[in-house]
Each structure stands twice: as structure tokens, then as C-alpha cells.
C-alpha positions in Angstrom: 80.5 120.1 97.1 83.9 121.8 97.0 82.3 125.1 95.9 79.8 125.0 98.8 82.4 124.2 101.4 84.9 126.7 100.1 82.2 129.4 100.1 81.1 128.5 103.6 84.7 128.5 104.8 85.3 132.0 103.4 82.0 133.3 104.8 82.5 131.4 108.1 78.9 130.1 107.9 79.9 126.4 108.4 83.0 126.9 110.6 85.3 129.4 112.1 88.5 127.6 111.5 89.7 124.1 112.4 89.1 124.5 116.1 92.7 125.1 117.2 94.4 128.2 118.3 97.7 129.3 119.7 96.0 129.5 123.1 94.2 126.1 122.8 96.7 124.2 120.7 95.7 120.9 122.2 92.0 121.3 121.2 91.0 118.6 118.8 91.3 119.3 115.1 87.8 119.8 113.6 86.2 121.4 116.6 85.5 124.8 114.9 82.4 123.7 113.1 79.1 125.6 113.5 76.8 122.9 112.2 76.3 121.0 115.5 72.7 119.7 116.0 72.4 119.0 112.2 72.5 115.6 110.7 74.1 114.3 107.5 73.3 111.0 105.7 74.5 109.5 102.5 72.0 107.7 100.3 73.6 105.9 97.4 73.3 103.0 95.0 76.0 100.3 94.5 76.4 97.8 91.8 78.2 95.7 94.4 76.0 93.2 96.3 75.3 93.8 99.9 77.4 90.8 100.8 80.5 92.6 99.5 80.5 94.8 102.6 81.1 94.0 106.3 83.0 90.7 105.4 86.7 90.5 105.9 86.8 87.7 103.3 85.7 90.0 100.5 88.6 91.3 98.5 87.5 94.8 97.5 86.0 96.3 100.6 88.0 94.1 103.1 85.3 94.1 105.8 84.4 97.7 105.5 80.8 98.9 105.5 79.3 101.1 102.8 79.5 104.0 105.2 83.2 103.3 105.7 83.8 103.2 101.9 82.3 106.7 101.6 83.8 108.2 104.7 85.8 110.7 102.6 82.5 112.3 101.7 81.1 112.3 105.2 84.3 113.6 106.7 83.6 117.1 105.2 80.4 117.2 107.1 81.8 115.8 110.2 84.5 118.4 110.2 81.9 121.2 110.2 80.0 119.7 113.1 77.3 117.6 111.5 76.3 114.3 113.2 76.9 111.5 110.7 74.1 109.0 110.7 74.1 105.6 108.9 73.4 105.8 105.2 70.7 104.2 103.1 72.0 102.0 100.3 70.5 100.1 97.4 72.9 97.2 96.5 73.4 95.2 93.4 71.3 97.6 91.3 71.9 95.9 88.0 71.0 92.5 89.2 68.8 93.2 92.2 65.2 92.0 91.8 64.2 94.0 94.9 65.1 97.5 93.9 61.5 98.6 93.9 61.2 97.5 97.6 64.5 99.2 98.4 63.1 102.5 97.1 59.8 101.9 98.8 61.6 101.4 102.2 63.5 104.7 101.9 60.7 106.9 103.5 60.5 104.5 106.5 64.3 104.7 106.9 64.2 108.5 106.9 61.4 108.4 109.4 63.4 106.1 111.7 66.7 108.0 111.4 65.5 111.6 111.1 62.1 111.6 112.6 60.5 112.9 109.4 
């Protein structure tokens, strides 16, 4: 990922700077991306059960969603102008008895989120 973004930065294919200039110093950081109109989604597996997320009582993720936990990845795409859409996750992959159904549901999720 670093090589792709560094190459795109150098070639100015993804962005033309961070969006700010001496003339427009108050312009928000990250407004120089050229990827507007494109969507980005994370699809990942977790060994953690789904219940580990979105629950303030859970120690590790402290109420954060799976998307929140992977925001550092999505931030690169957001910076260049992509729209970040909710990810698709398979949880508890070592113990989940429904992994086959999770994988079968993936195409329907893509259809819903991306119109594919």
C-alpha cells in the first residue's frame, strides 16, 4: 500500500498536495485528493467475536466498531478523496460455525453497497 500511495503522490495521480496553499491556508487538510466519486471498503476477517465490537463494556475495542479499528487503513483512501463505505467482516473465524454463510452473503453486501 505504501508503494502505491507514494508512487501516486509523486505522479500526482491520486492527489495534488494536501489541499492547502499559502493563498488558501484555511482550506481543510486532505482536500487535494483526486479520487472523488470513487468508493473504498475494507473486507476483513477477525478472530474476535462480533460482540467484541460496538460495546463499551468490552475491554479491547472499548465500544469501537470494526471500521473504527481499521480507520488507519481507510484514512489513506479518505485523504485522497475516496468515499469510505462500511466494511464487510467475518467474525470469530476460528470458532464461527457460520463462516460459509458469511462468505455466501458477501456478494449481496457488495450489491447493496456498490450496486454491483
